[in-house]
C-alpha positions as CSV (number, residue, x, y, z in Angstrom):
1,M,137.6,120.6,126.1
2,D,140.1,123.3,127.1
3,I,140.5,121.9,130.6
4,L,141.2,118.4,129.2
5,Y,143.7,119.8,126.7
6,S,145.5,121.8,129.4
7,A,145.6,118.8,131.7
8,L,147.2,116.8,128.9
9,V,149.7,119.5,128.2
10,F,150.6,119.5,131.9
11,L,151.1,115.7,131.9
12,H,153.1,115.9,128.7
13,M,155.5,118.4,130.2
14,L,155.8,116.2,133.4
15,G,156.8,113.3,131.1
16,L,159.4,115.5,129.5
17,A,160.8,116.5,132.9
18,G,160.9,112.8,133.9
19,I,162.8,111.8,130.8
20,I,165.4,114.5,131.4
21,A,165.5,113.6,135.2
22,G,165.9,109.8,134.4
23,F,168.6,110.6,131.9
24,L,170.5,112.8,134.3
25,M,170.0,110.3,137.2
26,Q,171.5,107.5,135.2
27,L,174.5,109.6,134.0
28,M,175.3,111.3,137.3
29,T,174.5,108.8,140.0
30,D,173.9,105.5,138.1
31,N,170.8,105.0,140.3
32,A,169.1,101.7,139.8
33,K,165.7,103.4,139.5
34,A,166.8,105.7,136.7
35,P,165.9,103.3,133.8
36,K,162.3,103.0,135.3
37,V,162.0,106.7,135.5
38,L,163.1,107.1,132.0
39,L,160.8,104.4,130.6
40,H,157.7,105.5,132.5
41,S,158.2,109.1,131.7
42,S,158.7,108.3,128.0
43,L,155.5,106.3,128.0
44,L,153.7,109.1,129.7
45,Q,154.9,111.6,127.1
46,F,154.1,109.3,124.2
47,V,150.6,108.6,125.3
48,T,149.8,112.2,126.2
49,G,151.2,113.3,122.9
50,L,148.9,111.0,121.0
51,L,145.9,112.2,123.2
52,L,146.8,115.8,122.6
53,V,146.7,115.3,118.8
54,G,143.4,113.5,119.1
55,V,141.8,116.2,121.3
56,A,143.1,118.9,119.0
57,E,141.7,117.2,116.0
58,M,138.3,116.6,117.7
59,A,138.0,120.1,119.1
60,D,139.3,121.6,115.9
61,L,141.5,123.9,118.1
62,S,144.0,124.7,115.4
63,E,145.4,123.6,112.1
64,L,147.8,120.8,112.7
65,D,151.0,120.1,110.8
66,H,150.8,116.3,110.3
67,V,154.3,116.0,109.0
68,K,155.6,117.6,112.2
69,I,153.4,115.3,114.3
70,A,154.7,112.3,112.4
71,V,158.4,113.3,113.0
72,K,157.7,113.9,116.7
73,L,155.9,110.6,116.9
74,V,158.8,108.7,115.4
75,V,161.3,110.4,117.8
76,A,159.0,109.7,120.8
77,L,158.7,106.1,119.8
78,A,162.5,105.8,119.5
79,V,162.8,107.3,123.1
80,V,160.3,104.6,124.3
81,V,162.2,101.8,122.6
82,L,165.5,103.1,124.1
83,G,163.8,103.2,127.5
84,V,162.7,99.6,127.2
85,L,166.2,98.5,126.1
86,N,167.7,100.5,128.9
87,L,165.4,98.9,131.5
88,R,166.3,95.4,130.2
89,K,170.1,96.1,130.2
90,P,171.0,99.5,131.7
91,A,173.7,101.3,129.8
92,R,174.8,104.9,129.8
93,N,174.8,105.1,126.0
94,L,171.1,104.2,125.9
95,A,170.3,106.8,128.5
96,I,172.4,109.4,126.6
97,A,170.6,108.5,123.3
98,A,167.2,108.8,124.9
99,G,168.0,112.1,126.5
100,V,169.4,113.6,123.3
101,L,166.3,112.4,121.3
102,A,164.1,114.0,124.0
103,V,165.9,117.3,123.5
104,V,165.7,116.9,119.7
105,N,161.9,116.4,120.1
106,I,161.7,119.7,122.1
107,G,163.6,121.4,119.3
108,V,161.2,120.1,116.7
109,A,158.2,121.3,118.8
110,V,159.6,124.7,119.4
111,F,161.5,125.6,116.2
112,W,159.4,123.9,113.5
């Protein structure tokens, strides 16, 4: 179970790096692929986050703070929605909002 949990954490961090990369790509270069990077990375992080909570609950790895998880879930869902909207009609403001929310989610994870 530890290997699965570690692999999910690894993928979760790759999703975070992709969100930040897509956000910066769109802001700095206005690359046409940036919205796809942002969306797919946000979906990766959303799904792996859900799986991490499920594995932690099943393995009884630690006591989970469900309020914190709910807040992170809502913020991650907002990033996914912004990624979808940004893919349909790319806009710098949507990318900025997604990037800021991703950083807020990091803050919640670290400081809460």
